[in-house]
BAFI-3210 file (N, C-alpha, C; in Angstrom, 3 decimals, decimal comma, padded with zeros to 6 digits):
// residues 220
n [1|2|3|4|5|6|7|8|9|10|11|12|13|14|15|16|17|18|19|20|21|22|23|24|25|26|27|28|29|30|31|32|33|34|35|36|37|38|39|40|41|42|43|44|45|46|47|48|49|50|51|52|53|54|55|56|57|58|59|60|61|62|63|64|65|66|67|68|69|70|71|72|73|74|75|76|77|78|79|80|81|82|83|84|85|86|87|88|89|90|91|92|93|94|95|96|97|98|99|100|101|102|103|104|105|106|107|108|109|110|111|112|113|114|115|116|117|118|119|120|121|122|123|124|125|126|127|128|129|130|131|132|133|134|135|136|137|138|139|140|141|142|143|144|145|146|147|148|149|150|151|152|153|154|155|156|157|158|159|160|161|162|163|164|165|166|167|168|169|170|171|172|173|174|175|176|177|178|179|180|181|182|183|184|185|186|187|188|189|190|191|192|193|194|195|196|197|198|199|200|201|202|203|204|205|206|207|208|209|210|211|212|213|214|215|216|217|218|219|220]
n.u [-004,788|-007,733|-007,816|-009,934|-011,459|-012,675|-015,232|-014,744|-011,976|-010,869|-011,798|-010,473|-007,805|-007,661|-008,452|-006,391|-006,032|-005,100|-002,558|000,473|003,168|006,239|005,873|004,359|001,823|000,439|-002,955|-005,709|-005,582|-003,012|-003,156|-002,416|-001,779|-001,220|-003,661|-005,009|-003,321|-002,077|-002,147|-000,091|-001,014|-000,129|002,227|005,251|008,443|008,614|009,481|009,302|007,562|005,351|003,975|002,002|002,154|-000,172|-001,790|-004,150|-007,199|-006,561|-006,063|-004,104|-002,887|-000,130|001,457|002,137|001,408|002,440|001,930|004,240|006,190|008,933|011,254|013,929|015,835|018,538|018,937|017,364|016,423|015,590|015,078|014,560|014,004|015,188|013,241|010,854|010,749|011,805|012,275|011,334|011,836|010,184|010,045|007,904|007,238|004,602|002,118|000,395|-002,001|-002,677|-001,536|001,331|004,781|007,530|010,508|012,771|014,247|014,960|016,244|018,000|020,098|022,768|024,924|024,569|022,123|018,501|017,179|016,024|017,432|017,192|018,525|018,639|019,790|020,344|022,198|022,733|023,582|021,599|021,169|019,062|017,472|016,260|015,619|014,084|012,127|008,985|005,855|005,756|005,362|005,838|006,505|006,248|007,110|007,238|010,171|010,267|007,759|006,648|006,310|004,373|003,815|001,706|003,435|005,063|007,521|008,523|010,933|014,255|016,158|019,392|021,213|020,680|021,436|021,604|020,587|017,980|017,030|014,081|014,280|013,208|011,263|008,778|009,240|008,812|006,172|003,054|002,438|000,530|-000,074|000,752|003,018|003,974|004,846|005,587|005,722|004,841|004,501|005,698|006,777|009,059|009,780|012,503|012,827|014,449|014,903|012,286|008,937|005,595|003,064|002,121|000,048|-002,880|-003,410|-005,204|-007,487|-007,350|-008,213|-011,008|-011,374|-010,104|-011,663|-014,092|-013,302|-012,615|-015,122|-016,337|-014,816|-015,536|-018,223|-018,038|-017,031|-019,078]
n.v [012,279|010,953|007,665|005,059|002,317|-000,888|-002,956|-005,736|-005,921|-004,676|-006,351|-008,734|-007,961|-007,269|-009,665|-011,250|-012,883|-011,658|-010,920|-011,594|-011,508|-009,751|-007,298|-004,434|-003,368|-000,546|000,097|001,024|004,457|005,912|008,400|011,990|013,259|013,067|012,424|011,083|009,176|005,982|003,013|000,383|-002,988|-005,454|-007,574|-007,200|-006,876|-004,819|-004,915|-003,588|-000,997|-000,409|001,421|003,756|006,959|009,236|007,419|005,737|007,386|008,919|011,712|014,423|013,114|013,366|012,720|010,249|008,934|007,062|005,225|004,210|002,113|002,692|001,038|000,693|003,166|003,682|001,835|002,628|003,124|004,290|003,717|004,528|002,373|002,301|004,210|005,266|007,930|011,234|011,322|012,111|011,681|011,869|012,275|012,405|013,501|012,358|014,210|014,792|015,945|014,842|015,735|016,331|016,864|018,100|016,171|014,744|014,744|013,864|014,360|013,380|010,521|010,605|012,385|011,032|009,847|009,781|008,823|008,874|008,636|007,902|008,100|007,917|010,297|013,750|015,556|018,152|020,015|020,811|019,279|017,556|014,568|011,256|009,847|008,601|005,804|004,938|005,917|006,972|009,028|008,422|009,836|009,875|011,709|013,451|015,152|018,615|018,745|019,683|019,602|021,848|024,185|026,437|028,548|028,336|026,599|023,447|022,071|022,974|022,603|022,978|021,600|019,066|016,531|016,363|015,122|016,514|018,476|019,816|022,656|024,773|027,840|027,179|025,151|024,731|024,347|022,481|020,202|021,225|021,217|020,738|021,894|022,816|021,243|018,487|014,912|011,876|008,291|004,877|003,400|001,889|001,433|000,576|-000,721|-000,508|-001,413|-000,901|-001,396|-002,805|-000,526|-000,234|001,215|002,303|004,752|007,929|007,776|005,102|003,851|003,818|002,236|-000,155|-000,922|-001,470|-003,605|-005,536|-006,049|-007,210|-009,522|-010,853|-011,302|-013,129|-015,344|-016,291]
n.w [-001,650|-000,062|001,292|000,166|001,384|000,582|002,035|001,861|001,302|003,554|005,625|004,997|005,343|008,099|009,320|008,591|006,348|004,077|004,559|003,562|003,997|005,008|003,583|001,995|-000,171|-001,616|-000,942|-002,700|-002,579|-000,861|001,672|001,936|004,258|007,841|009,084|007,070|006,201|005,066|006,962|007,068|007,606|009,878|011,659|013,423|011,723|008,785|005,432|002,986|001,184|-001,388|-004,159|-006,140|-007,597|-008,875|-010,308|-012,536|-012,629|-010,453|-010,461|-009,497|-007,445|-005,921|-003,786|-001,309|001,893|004,765|007,828|010,226|012,475|014,573|016,328|016,862|016,580|015,703|013,727|011,695|008,329|005,153|001,742|-001,612|-004,241|-007,403|-008,647|-011,162|-011,562|-010,553|-007,242|-003,778|-000,232|002,934|006,488|009,271|012,594|014,663|016,111|019,277|018,714|016,365|014,033|011,830|012,397|010,681|010,244|008,972|005,665|002,239|-001,048|-003,177|-002,972|-003,761|-006,084|-008,442|-008,779|-008,883|-006,787|-003,455|-000,090|003,337|006,604|010,203|010,899|010,304|007,779|007,267|009,069|010,788|012,963|013,347|014,362|014,347|017,101|019,007|019,920|018,406|016,813|013,490|010,520|007,092|003,946|000,377|-002,506|-005,657|-006,950|-006,281|-005,238|-002,226|001,385|003,425|006,134|008,014|007,964|005,789|003,700|005,008|004,915|003,923|001,261|000,938|-000,460|-002,898|-002,140|000,590|003,843|005,139|007,964|009,603|008,625|007,280|006,706|007,708|009,467|012,212|012,678|012,380|009,681|006,942|004,236|000,680|-001,830|-005,187|-008,377|-008,612|-009,397|-011,185|-010,882|-010,343|-007,233|-004,860|-001,572|000,277|003,478|006,623|010,009|010,670|011,732|011,405|012,277|015,657|016,598|015,111|012,477|012,869|011,130|010,760|013,114|012,948|010,651|011,421|013,595|012,325|010,765|012,698|013,854|011,659|011,431|013,796|013,299|011,211|012,521|014,079]
ca.u [-006,213|-008,093|-007,962|-011,244|-011,296|-013,905|-015,433|-014,123|-010,529|-010,558|-012,015|-009,402|-006,565|-007,719|-008,540|-005,085|-005,939|-004,436|-001,203|001,276|004,575|006,664|005,854|003,052|001,509|-000,609|-004,339|-006,398|-004,650|-002,561|-003,441|-001,330|-001,609|-001,251|-005,041|-005,514|-002,243|-002,394|-001,429|000,094|-001,500|000,692|002,919|006,688|009,191|008,116|010,697|009,129|006,261|005,325|002,741|002,040|001,666|-000,828|-002,327|-005,380|-008,300|-006,049|-005,519|-003,769|-002,240|001,294|002,183|001,549|001,943|002,189|002,248|005,163|006,709|010,396|011,628|015,384|016,161|019,869|018,876|016,384|016,927|014,608|015,706|013,704|014,732|014,980|011,958|010,844|010,593|012,683|011,462|011,816|011,277|010,008|009,604|007,229|006,771|003,151|001,823|-000,768|-003,196|-002,950|-000,848|002,702|005,869|008,628|011,693|013,883|013,877|016,063|015,893|018,853|021,110|024,051|024,826|024,393|020,834|017,307|016,528|016,368|017,805|017,141|018,874|018,021|020,562|020,465|023,576|022,736|023,963|020,439|021,206|017,826|017,743|015,186|016,319|013,146|011,192|007,613|005,110|006,117|004,766|006,789|005,813|007,007|006,585|008,195|010,987|009,510|006,523|007,195|005,341|004,384|002,965|001,111|004,501|005,862|008,176|009,017|012,334|015,025|017,247|020,534|021,815|019,735|021,916|021,627|019,450|017,607|016,125|012,974|014,938|012,570|010,531|007,617|009,694|008,411|004,721|002,531|002,215|-000,840|-000,328|001,847|003,124|004,881|004,270|005,804|005,868|004,041|005,193|005,688|007,889|009,205|010,636|013,156|012,794|015,251|014,618|010,897|007,907|004,203|002,683|001,332|-001,106|-003,388|-003,568|-006,535|-008,512|-007,236|-008,983|-012,353|-011,319|-009,737|-012,818|-015,066|-012,774|-012,712|-016,516|-016,617|-014,176|-016,351|-019,444|-017,722|-016,733|-020,288]
ca.v [011,956|010,058|006,268|004,464|000,866|-001,665|-003,807|-007,048|-005,793|-004,371|-007,538|-009,686|-007,484|-007,351|-011,066|-011,858|-013,703|-010,931|-010,577|-012,707|-011,401|-008,461|-006,248|-003,803|-002,688|000,451|-000,307|002,250|005,571|006,393|009,815|012,965|013,856|012,087|012,015|010,240|008,275|004,554|002,255|-001,023|-003,881|-006,635|-007,683|-007,377|-006,046|-004,626|-004,729|-002,684|-000,417|-000,026|002,064|004,569|008,333|009,643|006,294|005,971|007,820|009,596|013,013|015,208|012,250|013,636|012,294|009,170|008,903|005,818|005,216|003,124|002,027|002,597|000,598|000,794|004,318|003,639|000,936|003,180|003,456|004,231|003,950|004,268|001,508|002,478|004,807|005,722|009,379|011,890|011,221|012,579|011,011|012,730|011,635|013,336|013,133|012,449|014,961|014,336|016,490|014,097|016,315|015,899|017,836|017,657|015,700|014,487|014,655|013,742|014,383|012,409|009,882|011,145|013,188|010,172|009,170|010,535|008,070|009,373|007,721|008,525|007,413|008,631|011,494|014,776|015,861|019,545|020,893|021,169|018,379|016,791|013,140|010,381|009,157|008,034|004,810|005,404|005,894|008,081|009,021|008,569|010,245|009,920|012,668|013,779|016,350|019,835|018,684|019,802|019,860|023,189|024,498|027,764|029,554|028,108|025,312|022,806|021,705|023,839|021,823|023,740|020,679|017,972|015,268|016,387|014,699|017,803|018,617|020,743|023,952|025,788|028,853|026,557|023,916|024,579|024,181|021,238|020,054|021,576|021,119|020,458|022,853|022,411|020,383|017,079|013,951|010,664|007,063|003,791|003,447|000,842|001,925|-000,458|-000,303|-001,211|-000,909|-000,433|-002,399|-002,394|000,340|-000,860|002,081|002,749|006,180|008,375|007,186|003,659|003,367|003,538|001,114|-001,345|-001,326|-002,075|-004,898|-006,469|-006,448|-008,130|-010,797|-011,504|-011,773|-014,312|-016,488|-016,743]
ca.w [-001,663|001,027|000,928|000,303|001,538|000,472|003,196|001,685|001,432|004,939|006,440|004,709|005,942|009,547|009,720|008,377|005,153|002,996|004,974|003,070|004,346|005,571|002,565|001,868|-001,415|-001,428|-001,203|-003,107|-002,641|000,441|001,819|001,866|005,577|008,919|009,347|005,988|005,794|005,087|007,975|006,712|008,650|010,061|012,931|013,285|010,776|007,423|004,642|001,851|000,861|-002,797|-004,580|-007,358|-007,572|-010,117|-011,055|-013,286|-011,790|-009,253|-010,841|-008,324|-006,459|-006,062|-002,597|-000,521|003,255|005,487|009,254|010,533|013,838|014,677|017,673|016,991|015,733|015,097|012,566|010,757|006,995|004,070|000,433|-002,758|-005,162|-008,842|-009,040|-012,562|-011,553|-009,575|-006,026|-002,493|000,943|004,102|007,728|010,174|013,917|014,807|017,332|020,033|018,084|015,147|012,889|011,625|012,433|009,846|010,955|008,066|004,257|001,280|-002,467|-003,877|-002,123|-004,202|-007,307|-009,607|-008,753|-008,531|-005,723|-002,127|000,990|004,649|007,834|011,327|011,198|009,275|007,377|006,825|010,165|011,612|014,128|013,461|014,501|014,783|018,185|019,964|019,387|018,359|015,561|012,609|009,187|005,993|002,721|-000,868|-003,476|-006,699|-006,745|-006,522|-004,451|-000,881|002,454|004,016|007,284|007,844|007,836|004,590|003,491|006,227|004,690|003,035|000,685|000,444|-001,411|-003,150|-001,576|002,052|004,647|005,720|009,084|009,325|008,790|006,456|007,467|008,345|010,094|013,610|012,763|011,836|008,248|006,549|002,805|-000,250|-002,918|-006,255|-009,409|-008,319|-010,488|-011,005|-011,224|-009,368|-006,283|-003,853|-000,495|001,081|004,872|007,615|011,342|010,662|011,989|011,241|013,396|016,714|016,819|013,819|012,236|013,297|010,273|010,881|014,240|012,468|009,730|012,155|014,375|011,421|010,355|013,821|013,956|010,561|011,772|014,822|012,663|010,423|013,378|014,758]
c.u [-006,531|-008,315|-009,396|-011,063|-012,657|-014,013|-014,732|-012,616|-010,146|-010,706|-010,905|-008,110|-006,569|-007,738|-007,267|-004,952|-005,211|-003,012|-000,283|002,732|004,933|006,783|004,452|002,941|000,314|-001,974|-005,141|-005,381|-004,289|-002,763|-002,204|-001,005|-001,683|-002,660|-005,597|-004,466|-002,688|-001,529|-001,289|-000,286|-000,645|001,346|004,400|007,287|008,488|009,310|010,530|007,704|006,318|003,970|002,953|001,505|001,026|-001,320|-003,629|-006,508|-007,861|-005,409|-005,287|-003,117|-000,724|002,101|001,409|002,211|001,514|002,597|003,109|005,563|008,228|010,737|013,126|015,872|017,526|019,920|017,981|017,034|015,787|015,325|014,716|014,507|014,293|013,615|012,012|010,496|011,545|011,891|012,137|011,155|011,234|009,587|009,046|007,037|005,256|002,840|000,584|-002,062|-003,504|-002,288|000,565|003,673|007,025|009,838|012,884|013,371|015,130|015,505|016,669|019,909|022,511|023,846|024,510|023,038|019,716|016,557|016,969|016,717|017,783|017,676|018,269|018,723|020,550|021,938|023,737|023,136|022,815|020,380|019,890|018,155|016,468|015,798|015,401|012,288|009,777|007,003|005,442|005,332|005,867|006,004|006,780|006,307|007,645|008,988|010,186|008,184|006,929|006,125|005,502|003,538|002,365|002,151|005,394|006,482|008,730|010,499|012,976|016,223|018,331|021,284|020,837|020,164|021,939|020,415|019,084|016,768|015,037|013,432|014,359|011,804|009,294|007,957|009,238|006,916|004,275|002,271|000,745|-001,114|000,916|001,837|004,101|004,242|004,421|005,941|004,989|004,870|005,091|006,920|007,882|010,214|011,188|013,275|013,728|014,987|013,205|009,956|006,547|003,804|001,803|000,067|-001,610|-003,386|-004,952|-007,657|-008,522|-008,013|-010,390|-012,348|-011,034|-010,915|-013,865|-014,611|-012,881|-014,144|-016,877|-016,027|-015,021|-017,637|-019,202|-017,562|-017,963|-020,986]
c.v [010,919|008,635|005,802|002,954|000,186|-002,574|-005,139|-006,992|-005,572|-005,597|-008,550|-009,269|-007,667|-008,789|-011,824|-012,625|-013,009|-010,540|-011,734|-012,621|-010,007|-007,347|-005,664|-003,123|-001,776|-000,105|000,951|003,355|006,012|007,899|010,682|013,605|012,760|011,549|011,078|009,245|006,817|003,858|000,815|-001,923|-005,143|-006,601|-007,898|-006,473|-005,968|-004,237|-003,800|-002,175|000,012|000,561|002,882|005,960|008,641|008,495|006,643|006,325|008,574|010,931|013,851|014,401|012,381|013,290|011,191|009,145|007,616|005,977|003,998|003,181|001,916|002,236|000,699|001,920|004,243|002,726|001,483|003,574|003,279|004,522|003,619|003,516|001,749|003,057|005,255|007,201|009,937|012,051|011,843|011,764|011,987|011,885|012,713|012,707|013,248|013,100|014,413|014,830|015,816|014,657|015,778|017,057|017,295|017,252|015,556|014,401|014,505|013,730|013,309|011,848|010,376|011,842|012,355|009,476|010,146|009,864|008,578|008,255|008,496|007,577|008,227|009,940|012,472|015,028|017,326|020,531|021,306|020,357|017,642|015,299|012,420|009,490|008,518|006,967|005,376|005,291|007,155|007,966|009,207|008,880|010,214|010,889|012,906|015,028|017,584|019,883|018,619|020,114|021,259|023,194|025,877|028,865|029,326|026,730|024,753|022,478|022,668|023,053|022,758|022,924|019,535|016,647|015,256|015,673|015,911|017,637|019,604|022,171|025,039|026,790|028,298|025,329|023,679|024,300|022,895|021,319|020,319|021,427|020,766|021,518|022,329|021,406|018,902|016,221|012,746|009,455|006,041|003,888|002,204|001,347|000,731|000,062|-001,155|-000,577|-000,396|-001,609|-001,874|-001,599|-000,403|-000,057|002,547|004,259|006,608|007,792|005,669|003,084|002,975|002,307|-000,188|-001,851|-002,010|-003,458|-005,937|-006,957|-007,451|-009,498|-011,563|-012,077|-013,046|-015,544|-017,040|-017,849]
c.w [-000,594|000,532|001,133|000,304|001,341|001,680|003,066|001,836|002,879|005,815|006,236|005,370|007,444|010,017|009,422|007,088|004,027|003,369|004,642|003,471|004,794|004,534|002,512|000,517|-001,180|-001,812|-001,516|-003,276|-001,231|000,515|001,828|003,207|006,637|009,132|008,287|005,499|005,887|006,138|007,507|007,886|008,707|011,418|012,670|012,228|009,431|006,564|003,458|001,774|-000,597|-003,161|-005,834|-007,065|-008,913|-010,953|-011,739|-012,327|-010,555|-009,609|-009,595|-007,220|-006,613|-004,816|-001,902|000,848|003,954|006,951|009,559|012,005|013,776|016,123|017,928|016,091|015,048|013,878|011,457|009,436|005,992|002,760|-000,663|-003,813|-006,602|-009,209|-010,495|-012,659|-010,496|-008,283|-004,812|-001,383|002,116|005,299|008,648|011,547|013,933|016,142|018,011|019,418|016,750|013,910|012,763|011,693|011,610|010,660|010,029|006,622|003,402|-000,138|-003,217|-002,928|-002,465|-005,535|-008,542|-009,660|-008,446|-007,382|-004,357|-001,139|002,297|005,714|008,981|011,662|010,028|008,974|006,997|007,916|011,066|012,906|014,361|013,499|014,913|015,856|019,215|019,288|019,373|016,980|014,762|011,298|008,159|004,726|001,548|-001,809|-004,535|-006,354|-007,126|-005,793|-002,977|000,158|003,030|005,290|007,027|007,693|006,622|004,523|004,801|006,103|003,689|002,528|000,151|-000,603|-001,641|-002,527|-000,048|002,640|005,485|006,975|008,714|009,557|007,891|007,314|008,180|009,155|011,521|013,785|012,071|010,330|007,908|005,059|002,012|-001,346|-003,958|-007,195|-009,102|-009,561|-010,188|-011,420|-010,106|-008,469|-005,398|-002,827|000,267|002,512|005,726|008,978|011,500|010,893|011,539|012,476|014,383|017,004|015,458|013,713|012,707|012,451|010,426|012,035|013,795|011,580|010,457|012,970|013,519|010,998|011,447|013,988|012,871|010,839|012,775|014,217|011,872|011,302|014,087|013,950]
res [m|k|t|i|w|s|g|s|i|l|t|a|l|v|c|g|s|a|i|a|g|p|d|w|t|e|v|g|d|a|g|s|f|v|a|t|a|q|t|p|l|g|v|g|a|i|s|s|i|s|g|t|l|g|g|e|g|s|a|g|d|f|e|d|m|y|i|i|q|v|d|a|p|t|s|f|r|l|e|l|l|n|p|n|f|d|a|q|l|f|v|f|n|i|t|l|a|g|g|g|l|g|l|l|a|n|d|n|a|d|a|n|t|d|a|p|l|l|t|n|l|s|t|d|g|s|n|a|v|l|d|l|p|g|v|y|a|v|a|v|a|g|a|g|r|n|p|v|s|n|s|g|l|i|f|d|f|a|s|p|t|e|i|s|g|a|d|g|p|g|g|l|l|r|h|t|g|w|v|g|e|g|a|v|g|a|y|a|i|d|l|q|g|v|d|f|a|k|i|p|s|p|a|g|f|v|m|l|g|a|g|v|l|a|c|r|a|r|r|r]
***
Protein backbone atom coordinates (compact mmCIF):
# COMPACT_ATOMS: atom_id res chain seq x y z
CA UNK A 1 0.00 0.00 0.00
CA UNK A 2 1.18 3.53 -0.71
CA UNK A 3 2.73 5.48 2.16
CA UNK A 4 0.86 8.57 3.32
CA UNK A 5 3.04 11.11 5.13
CA UNK A 6 1.65 13.93 7.24
CA UNK A 7 3.18 17.36 6.75
CA UNK A 8 4.42 17.56 10.35
CA UNK A 9 6.17 14.17 10.21
CA UNK A 10 7.76 14.89 6.85
CA UNK A 11 8.99 18.32 7.93
CA UNK A 12 10.54 16.88 11.10
CA UNK A 13 12.32 14.15 9.16
CA UNK A 14 13.74 16.43 6.49
CA UNK A 15 14.79 19.13 8.95
CA UNK A 16 16.59 16.51 11.01
CA UNK A 17 14.75 16.78 14.34
CA UNK A 18 13.31 13.26 13.99
CA UNK A 19 16.56 11.57 12.98
CA UNK A 20 17.90 10.15 16.22
CA UNK A 21 20.38 7.59 15.00
CA UNK A 22 21.36 4.99 12.40
CA UNK A 23 18.06 3.09 12.62
CA UNK A 24 14.76 3.47 10.80
CA UNK A 25 11.23 2.58 11.89
CA UNK A 26 8.54 2.38 9.23
CA UNK A 27 6.48 5.58 9.00
CA UNK A 28 2.88 4.86 8.03
CA UNK A 29 3.01 1.97 5.59
CA UNK A 30 6.00 1.31 3.31
CA UNK A 31 4.89 0.65 -0.25
CA UNK A 32 5.07 -2.59 -2.23
CA UNK A 33 6.83 -1.31 -5.37
CA UNK A 34 9.86 0.82 -6.22
CA UNK A 35 7.62 3.77 -7.10
CA UNK A 36 5.92 3.67 -3.67
CA UNK A 37 8.79 2.31 -1.54
CA UNK A 38 9.74 4.16 1.63
CA UNK A 39 13.12 5.95 1.57
CA UNK A 40 14.67 6.12 5.07
CA UNK A 41 15.96 9.66 5.61
CA UNK A 42 19.42 10.19 7.07
CA UNK A 43 23.12 10.37 6.33
CA UNK A 44 25.75 7.63 6.52
CA UNK A 45 25.33 4.04 7.63
CA UNK A 46 21.95 2.62 8.62
CA UNK A 47 21.99 -0.36 10.97
CA UNK A 48 18.38 -1.53 11.04
CA UNK A 49 14.93 -1.13 9.54
CA UNK A 50 11.86 -2.21 11.50
CA UNK A 51 8.18 -2.25 10.70
CA UNK A 52 4.97 -4.29 10.58
CA UNK A 53 3.07 -6.18 7.90
CA UNK A 54 -0.72 -6.18 8.19
CA UNK A 55 -0.96 -3.66 11.00
CA UNK A 56 -4.27 -2.22 12.19
CA UNK A 57 -6.04 -0.50 9.34
CA UNK A 58 -3.66 -2.03 6.76
CA UNK A 59 -5.67 -4.96 5.39
CA UNK A 60 -3.81 -6.36 2.43
CA UNK A 61 -0.44 -5.05 3.63
CA UNK A 62 1.63 -8.19 2.96
CA UNK A 63 4.92 -6.63 1.81
CA UNK A 64 7.04 -3.58 2.62
CA UNK A 65 9.76 -2.13 0.40
CA UNK A 66 12.56 0.33 1.23
CA UNK A 67 15.19 2.21 -0.81
CA UNK A 68 18.78 1.80 0.39
CA UNK A 69 22.32 2.68 -0.72
CA UNK A 70 25.09 0.07 -1.06
CA UNK A 71 28.58 1.54 -1.36
CA UNK A 72 30.60 -1.56 -0.41
CA UNK A 73 28.92 -4.59 -2.02
CA UNK A 74 31.29 -7.16 -0.47
CA UNK A 75 30.13 -6.02 3.01
CA UNK A 76 26.43 -6.22 2.13
CA UNK A 77 24.34 -8.36 4.50
CA UNK A 78 20.65 -8.35 5.46
CA UNK A 79 19.24 -10.52 8.25
CA UNK A 80 15.78 -10.60 9.78
CA UNK A 81 16.09 -10.84 13.56
CA UNK A 82 13.57 -13.10 15.32
CA UNK A 83 10.48 -12.29 13.22
CA UNK A 84 7.18 -13.47 14.68
CA UNK A 85 6.16 -14.88 11.30
CA UNK A 86 7.79 -16.93 8.51
CA UNK A 87 9.45 -14.18 6.45
CA UNK A 88 11.34 -13.69 3.19
CA UNK A 89 13.74 -10.99 1.98
CA UNK A 90 14.17 -9.69 -1.58
CA UNK A 91 16.59 -7.26 -3.23
CA UNK A 92 15.84 -5.45 -6.50
CA UNK A 93 17.94 -3.43 -8.90
CA UNK A 94 16.34 -0.07 -9.61
CA UNK A 95 16.01 0.57 -13.34
CA UNK A 96 16.20 3.93 -15.11
CA UNK A 97 12.49 3.67 -15.82
CA UNK A 98 11.79 3.57 -12.09
CA UNK A 99 10.90 -0.12 -11.86
CA UNK A 100 12.67 -2.98 -10.11
CA UNK A 101 14.52 -5.99 -11.52
CA UNK A 102 14.83 -8.97 -9.21
CA UNK A 103 18.37 -9.64 -7.98
CA UNK A 104 18.53 -11.77 -4.81
CA UNK A 105 16.08 -13.47 -2.42
CA UNK A 106 16.07 -15.80 0.59
CA UNK A 107 13.36 -17.61 2.56
CA UNK A 108 15.27 -19.26 5.44
CA UNK A 109 18.89 -18.75 6.52
CA UNK A 110 19.06 -22.45 7.47
CA UNK A 111 16.83 -25.44 8.16
CA UNK A 112 16.32 -24.44 11.81
CA UNK A 113 14.87 -20.96 11.37
CA UNK A 114 12.09 -19.08 9.61
CA UNK A 115 14.30 -15.97 9.43
CA UNK A 116 15.91 -15.06 6.08
CA UNK A 117 19.48 -13.87 5.48
CA UNK A 118 20.99 -12.29 2.37
CA UNK A 119 24.58 -11.58 1.38
CA UNK A 120 25.69 -10.16 -1.96
CA UNK A 121 26.17 -13.62 -3.53
CA UNK A 122 23.58 -16.16 -4.68
CA UNK A 123 24.05 -19.81 -3.69
CA UNK A 124 21.66 -21.46 -6.17
CA UNK A 125 24.02 -21.67 -9.15
CA UNK A 126 22.45 -18.67 -10.91
CA UNK A 127 25.65 -16.63 -10.39
CA UNK A 128 23.60 -13.60 -9.37
CA UNK A 129 25.66 -11.10 -7.40
CA UNK A 130 25.23 -7.62 -6.00
CA UNK A 131 28.61 -6.33 -7.16
CA UNK A 132 28.03 -2.67 -8.05
CA UNK A 133 27.66 0.27 -5.65
CA UNK A 134 24.38 2.09 -6.02
CA UNK A 135 20.76 2.44 -4.97
CA UNK A 136 18.72 -0.73 -4.45
CA UNK A 137 15.30 -1.72 -3.11
CA UNK A 138 14.86 -4.28 -0.33
CA UNK A 139 11.49 -5.88 0.43
CA UNK A 140 10.19 -8.08 3.24
CA UNK A 141 7.18 -10.38 2.88
CA UNK A 142 5.80 -13.52 4.46
CA UNK A 143 6.61 -16.96 3.09
CA UNK A 144 4.36 -17.72 0.14
CA UNK A 145 4.11 -14.06 -0.90
CA UNK A 146 6.33 -13.65 -3.95
CA UNK A 147 7.14 -10.94 -6.51
CA UNK A 148 6.13 -11.41 -10.14
CA UNK A 149 6.68 -9.73 -13.50
CA UNK A 150 4.47 -9.95 -16.58
CA UNK A 151 6.02 -13.38 -17.30
CA UNK A 152 5.50 -14.94 -13.87
CA UNK A 153 7.49 -15.54 -10.70
CA UNK A 154 10.77 -13.61 -10.52
CA UNK A 155 12.48 -16.05 -8.13
CA UNK A 156 12.40 -19.86 -8.14
CA UNK A 157 13.24 -21.34 -4.74
CA UNK A 158 14.52 -24.87 -5.41
CA UNK A 159 15.46 -24.89 -1.73
CA UNK A 160 14.07 -22.64 1.04
CA UNK A 161 17.60 -22.06 2.36
CA UNK A 162 19.22 -20.94 -0.90
CA UNK A 163 20.05 -17.34 -1.75
CA UNK A 164 18.23 -17.27 -5.05
CA UNK A 165 19.00 -15.23 -8.12
CA UNK A 166 16.18 -14.02 -10.37
CA UNK A 167 15.88 -17.43 -12.03
CA UNK A 168 12.09 -17.72 -12.25
CA UNK A 169 10.12 -17.50 -15.51
CA UNK A 170 9.64 -13.77 -14.91
CA UNK A 171 13.18 -13.08 -13.77
CA UNK A 172 14.24 -11.03 -16.79
CA UNK A 173 11.40 -8.51 -16.58
CA UNK A 174 10.54 -5.71 -14.19
CA UNK A 175 8.57 -6.34 -11.01
CA UNK A 176 4.85 -5.69 -11.53
CA UNK A 177 3.04 -7.39 -8.64
CA UNK A 178 2.87 -9.89 -5.77
CA UNK A 179 1.10 -13.25 -5.54
CA UNK A 180 0.38 -15.68 -2.72
CA UNK A 181 -1.18 -15.46 0.74
CA UNK A 182 1.86 -14.29 2.70
CA UNK A 183 1.81 -13.53 6.43
CA UNK A 184 1.59 -10.63 8.87
CA UNK A 185 3.68 -9.57 11.85
CA UNK A 186 6.48 -7.35 13.10
CA UNK A 187 10.02 -7.44 11.70
CA UNK A 188 13.46 -5.93 12.23
CA UNK A 189 16.08 -6.14 9.47
CA UNK A 190 19.71 -5.98 10.61
CA UNK A 191 21.76 -4.21 7.94
CA UNK A 192 25.48 -4.32 7.22
CA UNK A 193 27.26 -2.46 4.43
CA UNK A 194 24.14 -0.32 3.89
CA UNK A 195 23.75 3.47 3.94
CA UNK A 196 20.80 5.82 3.79
CA UNK A 197 20.02 6.33 0.11
CA UNK A 198 21.66 9.36 -1.43
CA UNK A 199 18.91 9.55 -4.07
CA UNK A 200 15.24 9.56 -2.98
CA UNK A 201 12.75 7.14 -4.48
CA UNK A 202 10.54 8.52 -7.29
CA UNK A 203 7.81 9.32 -4.77
CA UNK A 204 10.46 10.59 -2.37
CA UNK A 205 11.50 13.43 -4.67
CA UNK A 206 8.06 15.02 -4.21
CA UNK A 207 8.03 14.45 -0.45
CA UNK A 208 11.59 15.68 0.02
CA UNK A 209 10.89 18.83 -1.98
CA UNK A 210 7.85 19.62 0.13
CA UNK A 211 9.86 19.07 3.29
CA UNK A 212 12.69 21.35 2.17
CA UNK A 213 10.21 24.14 1.41
CA UNK A 214 8.71 23.70 4.86
CA UNK A 215 12.17 23.92 6.43
CA UNK A 216 12.90 27.16 4.57
CA UNK A 217 9.59 28.63 5.65
CA UNK A 218 10.37 27.83 9.29
CA UNK A 219 13.75 29.57 9.10
CA UNK A 220 12.32 32.85 7.77
